[in-house]
C-alpha positions, -999 to 999 in steps of 0.1 A, spaced: 361 -852 -638 353 -821 -652 319 -829 -653 314 -842 -620 334 -812 -608 307 -787 -623 280 -806 -611 296 -802 -577 298 -769 -579 263 -761 -595 253 -780 -561 272 -758 -538 261 -728 -557 224 -741 -551 227 -751 -516 240 -713 -513 208 -698 -525 186 -720 -507 204 -711 -475 201 -672 -481 162 -680 -492 160 -698 -464 172 -668 -442 153 -642 -457 120 -664 -452 128 -666 -415 133 -630 -413 102 -622 -424 84 -639 -400 58 -655 -431 55 -623 -444 56 -619 -488 86 -609 -496 74 -585 -522 56 -572 -491 87 -556 -475 94 -538 -511 125 -527 -529 145 -521 -499 147 -558 -486 163 -565 -524 188 -535 -513 199 -553 -479 206 -587 -497 230 -571 -523 245 -552 -498 249 -584 -474 263 -601 -505 291 -572 -514 302 -575 -476 305 -610 -477 332 -602 -503 344 -570 -495 367 -559 -468 351 -533 -439 373 -501 -441 363 -488 -404 375 -518 -387 357 -544 -361 356 -525 -336 335 -494 -348 310 -521 -360 309 -539 -329 301 -502 -312 275 -491 -337 263 -523 -334 257 -517 -293 249 -481 -297 218 -492 -324 207 -520 -300 202 -494 -272 172 -481 -294 159 -509 -310 128 -518 -302 113 -553 -292 91 -562 -327 120 -543 -345 139 -564 -378 168 -583 -367 176 -581 -405 173 -548 -408 198 -540 -376 226 -563 -393 223 -545 -426 230 -511 -405 257 -524 -387 273 -532 -416 265 -502 -435 282 -467 -436 273 -450 -408 269 -418 -423 242 -437 -444 224 -443 -413 210 -413 -410 192 -412 -430 177 -446 -429 138 -455 -426 141 -469 -395 158 -436 -381 129 -414 -398 102 -433 -376 124 -427 -347 126 -388 -353 86 -388 -356 77 -410 -326 94 -379 -311 72 -358 -327 42 -376 -312 53 -372 -281 61 -339 -281 24 -330 -291 11 -355 -267 30 -333 -239 16 -306 -253 -20 -317 -248 -17 -326 -212 -5 -290 -205 -34 -275 -220 -54 -304 -201 -36 -290 -170 -48 -251 -177 -82 -259 -184 -85 -276 -148 -71 -247 -132 -74 -246 -93 -94 -219 -68 -69 -204 -47 -69 -222 -7 -67 -215 25 -37 -214 48 -59 -229 79 -22 -223 95 -23 -185 92 -63 -187 93 -60 -200 129 -32 -173 139 -52 -149 127 -86 -156 146 -60 -154 180 -53 -122 170 -89 -110 163 -99 -126 194 -76 -100 213 -94 -67 201 -109 -44 225 -142 -40 211 -165 -16 232 -198 -6 222 -199 31 206 -158 25 200 -142 40 170 -138 6 145 -107 14 132 -88 -16 134 -63 -34 104 -54 -73 96 -23 -79 76 -39 -117 57 -10 -122 44 -3 -156 31 -33 -165 43 -45 -181 6 -27 -197 -14 -30 -207 -51 -16 -238 -64 -7 -222 -100 7 -190 -83 -18 -167 -104 -24 -133 -90 -51 -132 -66 -79 -102 -60 -91 -93 -23 -124 -85 -8 -136 -81 26 -169 -75 44 -183 -76 82 -216 -86 94 -223 -58 118 -237 -26 97 -223 3 116 -189 -13 105 -173 -10 72 -144 -35 56 -120 -24 28 -86 -44 17 -55 -28 7 -31 -52 -11 -31 -77 17 -44 -62 44 -82 -55 61 -91 -20 68 -118 -17 91 -138 17 102 -174 27 116 -184 26 148 -186 -2 173 -220 -18 177 -243 -27 209 -233 -62 222 -257 -87 201 -280 -112 225 -261 -139 201 -228 -150 206 -206 -153 179 -227 -131 152 -207 -107 145 -178 -120 116 -154 -108 91 -155 -124 60 -122 -121 36 -121 -138 4 -97 -142 -30 -99 -156 -65 -81 -157 -95 -89 -141 -131 -96 -179 -147 -126 -187 -124 -142 -152 -130 -174 -170 -151 -183 -188 -128 -212 -181 -104 -191 -176 -72 -157 -179 -79 -144 -166 -43 -124 -186 -19 -141 -174 17 -122 -176 51 -141 -162 81 -138 -154 116 -155 -146 148 -157 -112 164 -148 -112 199 -176 -107 224 -187 -64 226 -187 -52 256 -213 -24 270 -207 14 265 -194 28 296 -219 52 312 -205 86 301 -197 112 327 -206 146 319 -174 163 304 -171 183 280 -140 162 262 -156 130 265 -179 114 236 -172 138 211 -139 136 181 -123 173 185 -95 187 159 -69 213 166 -40 227 153 -3 220 157 29 225 145 64 209 144 97 210 116 88 175 109 56 160 93 48 128 75 79 116 58 94 152 54 119 167 76 118 213 75 142 237 83 114 257 94 79 255 117 51 239 98 13 240 108 -10 206 104 -40 190 124 -42 164 147 -81 145 161 -86 133 197 -113 114 210 -117 101 243 -149 76 255 -152 44 275 -121 49 293 -95 51 259 -78 77 240 -80 74 209 -57 96 185 -47 106 152 -20 133 134 -21 145 95 4 138 73 -2 171 49 -5 205 58 -40 211 43 -65 183 60 -70 171 92 -74 135 97 -108 114 92 -126 98 123 -117 61 107 -76 71 108 -81 75 150 -60 49 172 -62 38 202 -33 52 225 -40 50 256 -66 55 288 -79 79 308 -97 87 342 -114 117 356 -104 134 388 -130 160 394 -129 184 365 -93 173 352 -90 145 326 -60 124 332 -46 108 300 -19 79 296 -6 86 266 10 47 255 25 61 222 41 87 240 47 68 272 35 98 289 9 115 316 -10 143 300 -32 168 318 -65 179 301 -79 208 316 -106 229 301 -103 270 304 -131 281 286 -157 269 262 -181 281 238 -213 260 228 -229 268 193 -253 238 187 -249 202 193 -223 193 170 -203 225 168 -186 234 200 -150 254 209 -132 243 238 -98 259 251 -78 235 269 -45 238 282 -26 199 280 3 195 306 28 167 301 56 163 320 72 200 324 58 214 294 22 232 291 4 242 257 -28 257 251 -42 244 226 -86 255 208 -105 220 205 -133 220 176 -159 198 172 -163 203 133 -136 192 107 -142 217 79 -141 244 102 -103 233 115 -100 229 79 -99 263 75 -66 271 100 -52 249 70 -68 260 38 -89 293 34 -121 285 19 -124 321 8 -109 355 8 -120 374 33 -114 343 57 -113 350 98 -100 326 122 -112 328 158 -91 328 181 -99 335 217 -79 366 240 -71 357 275 -85 380 303 -83 389 341 -93 356 364 -98 329 337 -117 349 316 -114 353 275 -125 375 249 -139 366 215 -112 375 187 -106 370 152 -74 366 135 -73 372 95 -44 374 71 -33 397 41 -9 386 16 -5 404 -18 19 414 -43 28 448 -59 34 462 -94 62 483 -76 84 476 -48 75 485 -15 88 480 20 124 484 34 141 456 15 125 467 -22 103 439 -22 71 434 -39 56 407 -16 33 423 15 22 400 45 2 406 75 -13 389 108 -41 411 120 -60 407 153 -87 424 165 -111 421 197 -148 423 199 -161 452 215 -125 457 228 -99 480 219 -64 462 213 -28 477 210 3 468 207 11 471 245 -8 444 255 -1 414 226 42 421 226 48 412 263 29 378 252 44 365 218 79 351 218 82 358 177 60 355 146 70 334 113 61 333 82 76 300 63 77 282 31 91 270 -2 96 299 -32 113 298 -62 146 304 -49 143 277 -24 135 280 14 118 312 24 115 324 60 102 358 76 103 362 113 102 388 140 105 381 170 108 400 203 146 407 201 138 433 172 105 439 183 77 417 166 68 437 142 35 447 155 12 477 144 -16 494 153 -47 500 131 -84 522 137 -105 520 113 -130 543 110 -162 537 138 -142 504 149 -121 497 181 -86 498 172 -69 467 159 -30 455 157 -15 438 128 22 420 131 41 426 97 64 405 74 94 416 55 107 397 25 140 400 6 140 421 -29 143 387 -47 115 365 -28 89 350 -55 60 329 -41 54 295 -58 14 291 -72 -6 270 -47 22 265 -22 13 262 10 30 287 37 26 283 73 22 314 98 33 308 134 28 328 166 48 313 194 33 327 230 62 331 254 67 298 279 55 315 310 24 322 296 15 288 276 -8 277 296 -35 306 293 -28 318 256 -24 299 225 -4 301 200 -15 315 166 -11 288 142 -24 285 105 -14 279 68 -24 300 36 -20 289 0 -5 316 -25 -28 324 -51 -15 349 -75 -48 356 -90 -68 358 -52 -40 371 -31 -58 383 -4 -81 363 13 -90 393 47 -91 426 51 
């Protein structure tokens, strides 16, 4: 009986071993067991141990872990291996071979994404034209009024015309086909300048091209994306009347307590430019105290007609009618003219000296030489004018002088060619004279007015006609600033402003060359 029992035990053990071997063959899928390596033996041993060892962390967690593992297992992964992982301690599961393989797979995916990004960078696209914006800009351009001979001072804001797929920084340029018109770009605005040419026989031949590029295509032969626009038809120039104010740009000096973006507590002198041509009025004003506007800054501000010798203008900028009347003119050459005009706007009347040369007018803002003389036309009887000159004296003494103990001395000198001039002639017409600017201590304003006497004195040089000068007084603590611009204004009384022009000019203080007149 014992031998029979032992035989039954041996047969049972044999059947168990056979079942284990059969299970291993099935899980290898026909592979050689030795090829699986030592890890298969470890898994068999662990399985045998677990068959007789109770689970320490419960069936619930085993199921949860098994479900979690199933979500990440591939369709061809080893199921025996998965069962082994389900039965092993989760703290050991982090170091198992399949987990390492999955980590390696994630690293490979990241590398592929980086290569795709580099590929996209290599395929950087050019800027694209926003056709909707292009059509809107073309509509605006068709509204331009272009007349032969007019200043081509037009601007076009092309913001949004170009889109870059990668939002790269763009560079712009512009060009035009008429040779007399020039184009430049500033940020996303095209500025045209020059003169409108004669009408072209071929319609639509005049055009504007705006181009954009990014830096990724600089090495290409033509990296630009170009948007083209057609100009409207150019009108022929009107037949110009023989009027001295028409067809030429004139410059003249004005004054105000506001210039550019700055407000002053005193009056400052600056330059204006005006052009009447083809029934249109063009105007520009300077934003500084030293230069006149360039012709490229002229903007259309209204229209004009002629009534005999009067030029009747409507300034849309100021919504006001103006009457320009010529009082006197002096022609030195075809290019160089000086014209005394009075301009009536509402009930106000002002007289200006117009000059056809910009650089001559700018000498009133920033004298070009030490002994600078400025033209002034002195009214005589019956509408006649005499040629006069204004000079200025400014210096700093090494000792205190004047009634306030000041060290500075400033004078306006006025003389008429071939005539005697006295204070009795000057004083009735001028209301006040001011010297104003900024010194080391703040605003500097020196004024003489008709209430206390305009400070007029007479001077009799040897072998010459008598002249007059206006003397300015300063405080003892006055200290002018090197290079600072100071404005000198002599204001004419209201009843005489239709014939007399205000005296107005600027000076720059230079301690090494501080006298620019005699």
